[in-house]
BAKEKOL-430736 format. One line per 5 residues: number of its first residue (from 1); their letters; for each residue x, y, z of C-alpha. Coordinates in Angstrom, 2 decimals, decimal comma. Each point is the difference from the previous one (the first is absolute). Example, Ala and Ser with C-alpha at 12.3 -4.5 7.8 and 13.67 -1.06 7.14 Angstrom:
1) as) 12,30 -4,50 7,80 ~ 1,37 3,44 -0,66 .
END
This chain:
1) xxxxx) 17,77 10,74 -17,44 ~ -2,34 -0,53 2,86 ~ -1,98 3,08 0,99 ~ -1,21 -1,62 3,22 ~ 3,54 -0,91 1,12 .
6) xxxxx) 1,14 3,58 -0,14 ~ -2,49 1,17 2,55 ~ 1,20 0,16 3,65 ~ -2,10 -1,76 2,69 ~ -0,74 2,48 2,69 .
11) xxxxx) -1,19 -1,11 3,42 ~ -0,96 1,65 3,32 ~ 2,24 0,18 3,07 ~ -2,09 -2,57 1,90 ~ 1,08 -2,71 -2,47 .
16) xxxxx) 3,49 -1,29 0,74 ~ 1,87 -1,42 -3,03 ~ 3,19 -1,92 0,29 ~ 2,06 -2,18 -2,38 ~ 2,00 -3,14 0,63 .
21) xxxxx) 1,83 -0,99 -3,17 ~ -2,63 -0,50 -2,71 ~ -3,03 0,13 2,41 ~ -1,91 3,23 0,82 ~ -2,00 -0,15 3,22 .
26) xxxxx) -2,98 2,38 0,56 ~ -1,33 0,28 3,59 ~ -3,00 1,97 1,32 ~ -1,27 -0,84 3,41 ~ -0,41 -3,79 0,28 .
31) xxxxx) -0,10 -0,48 -3,80 ~ 3,19 -0,98 -1,81 ~ 0,43 -0,78 -3,64 ~ 3,24 -1,16 -1,80 ~ 0,81 0,65 -3,65 .
36) xxxxx) 2,72 -2,28 -1,43 ~ 1,58 1,52 -3,12 ~ 2,08 -3,13 -0,61 ~ 2,85 2,24 -1,31 ~ -1,97 1,10 -3,10 .
41) xxxxx) 0,12 3,71 0,89 ~ 1,97 2,26 2,16 ~ -1,70 2,42 2,38 ~ 0,87 2,97 2,15 ~ -1,69 1,17 3,15 .
46) xxxxx) 0,33 3,65 0,98 ~ -2,18 1,76 2,54 ~ -3,62 -1,07 -0,87 ~ 0,67 -0,79 -3,62 ~ 0,79 -3,35 -1,52 .
51) xxxxx) 1,38 0,04 -3,62 ~ 0,73 -2,95 -2,21 ~ 2,87 -0,09 -2,54 ~ 0,21 -2,15 -3,13 ~ 2,74 -2,67 -0,05 .
56) xxxxx) 0,46 0,25 -3,75 ~ -1,90 1,00 -3,10 ~ -1,04 -3,55 -0,79 ~ -3,72 -0,66 -0,46 ~ -0,19 -2,31 3,03 .
61) xxxxx) 1,68 2,48 2,42 ~ -2,22 2,87 -1,29 ~ -3,08 -2,17 0,76 ~ 1,19 -0,81 3,47 ~ 0,81 3,63 0,61 .
66) xxxxx) -3,69 1,05 -0,47 ~ -1,36 -3,15 1,71 ~ 1,90 0,42 3,19 ~ -0,80 3,73 0,22 ~ -3,75 -0,83 -0,43 .
71) xxxxx) 0,20 -2,74 2,68 ~ 1,67 2,43 2,40 ~ -2,61 2,68 -0,65 ~ -2,73 -2,59 0,57 ~ 1,52 -0,96 3,37 .
76) xxxxx) 0,23 3,65 1,15 ~ -3,63 0,60 -1,09 ~ -1,11 -3,09 1,80 ~ 1,71 0,94 3,26 ~ -1,37 3,55 -0,12 .
81) xxxxx) -3,63 -0,46 -1,22 ~ -0,45 -3,68 -0,51 ~ -1,93 -1,82 -2,71 ~ -3,60 -1,09 -0,15 ~ -1,92 -2,40 -2,25 .
86) xxxxx) -3,72 -0,71 0,11 ~ -1,75 -3,10 -1,19 ~ -3,75 -0,22 -0,54 ~ -1,98 -3,22 0,46 ~ -3,10 -0,45 -2,22 .
91) xxxxx) -2,26 -3,01 0,32 ~ -2,92 -1,35 2,04 ~ 1,34 -1,45 3,24 ~ 3,55 1,09 -0,65 ~ 1,57 1,34 3,18 .
96) xxxxx) 3,37 0,81 1,62 ~ 1,16 0,40 3,59 ~ 3,27 0,69 1,69 ~ 1,07 -1,96 3,11 ~ 3,55 1,11 1,08 .
101) xxxxx) 2,23 -0,59 -3,01 ~ -2,45 -2,48 -1,67 ~ -2,36 1,23 -2,78 ~ -2,99 -2,29 -0,09 ~ -1,73 0,01 -3,38 .
106) xxxxx) -3,34 -1,59 -0,90 ~ -0,14 0,05 -3,83 ~ -2,63 -2,60 -0,96 ~ 2,10 -3,09 0,43 ~ -0,86 -2,85 2,33 .
111) xxxxx) 2,79 1,10 2,38 ~ 1,27 3,28 1,42 ~ 3,24 1,39 -1,16 ~ 2,33 0,99 2,86 ~ 2,79 2,21 -1,43 .
116) xxxxx) 2,89 0,80 2,32 ~ 1,12 3,54 -0,50 ~ 3,74 0,83 0,13 ~ 1,10 1,93 3,03 ~ 0,53 3,21 -1,98 .
121) xxxxx) -3,54 0,09 -1,35 ~ -3,07 1,12 1,97 ~ -3,48 -0,71 -1,13 ~ -3,45 1,41 0,93 ~ -3,48 -0,92 -1,33 .
126) xxxxx) -3,01 2,36 -0,28 ~ -3,15 -1,53 -1,61 ~ 1,36 -1,42 -3,29 ~ 3,30 1,93 -0,21 ~ 3,32 -1,40 1,19 .
131) xxxxx) 2,56 2,70 0,70 ~ 3,70 -1,10 0,00 ~ 2,79 2,36 1,32 ~ 3,72 -0,38 0,06 ~ 3,27 1,87 -0,32 .
136) xxxxx) 1,43 -2,45 -2,58 ~ -1,57 0,50 -3,38 ~ 0,98 -3,29 -1,52 ~ -1,23 -2,17 2,85 ~ -3,29 1,89 0,08 .
141) xxxxx) -0,57 -0,50 -3,70 ~ 0,86 -3,72 0,24 ~ -2,46 -0,55 2,94 ~ -2,76 1,90 -1,94 ~ 0,59 -2,21 -3,11 .
146) xxxxx) -0,11 -3,17 2,06 ~ -3,26 0,97 1,63 ~ -1,51 0,96 -3,37 ~ 1,13 -3,32 -1,53 ~ -2,19 -2,04 2,41 .
151) xxxxx) -3,15 1,10 -1,94 ~ 0,82 2,37 -2,97 ~ -2,98 2,03 -1,28 ~ -1,99 -1,67 -2,70 ~ -1,29 1,99 -3,05 .
156) xxxxx) -3,67 -0,91 0,16 ~ -1,22 1,10 3,40 ~ 3,28 1,46 1,37 ~ 0,08 -2,33 2,96 ~ 3,43 -0,52 1,67 .
161) xxxxx) 2,73 2,08 1,57 ~ 1,23 3,04 -1,96 ~ 2,18 2,99 0,59 ~ -2,03 3,10 0,93 ~ 1,28 1,97 -3,03 .
166) xxxxx) -0,32 -2,96 -2,37 ~ -2,68 0,09 -2,77 ~ -1,49 -3,34 -1,01 ~ -1,03 -0,19 -3,62 ~ -3,41 -1,64 0,02 .
171) xxxxx) -1,27 -2,45 -2,55 ~ -3,55 -0,52 -1,13 ~ -1,62 -3,25 1,18 ~ -1,97 -2,44 -2,04 ~ -2,68 1,61 -2,20 .
176) xxx) -3,25 -1,87 -0,61 ~ -0,94 -1,19 -3,49 ~ -3,17 1,26 -1,61 .
END
């Protein structure tokens, strides 16, 4: 039985939650996020508490029960506090700059990489650190992974784009013969 699915999702009064069939809509200010349960779980909305109920005791329904509860909790957290990811650029001549919704990256290639950010993601650059902010956790993680994939860190000198909290296991280089 899912331990996550049992927990209710509590949200503040400034977040309005409504349902239309199988779709739950969360709105705070100008930000709106939809969660489509696709009929895999039932849910009830009372006051400022959203609870999910298992459709049956089958393994698939129990998995959906915990998954949709976790997705709803992530949406509420994103709308209240938001999510942040930081990427660090290491390497001589590696730079980043933000121009509107375009992230311009110079990562040692013969050309610049112009990455268009989704409308829900904001970026800022200070020295060699790119800070990404969003209220949608999945989109933020996907954007950070795509930026990292342009030049992943290499194990010898550590050059490339890495997550701030990521630890790169370094390898020893060539050793001279005696």
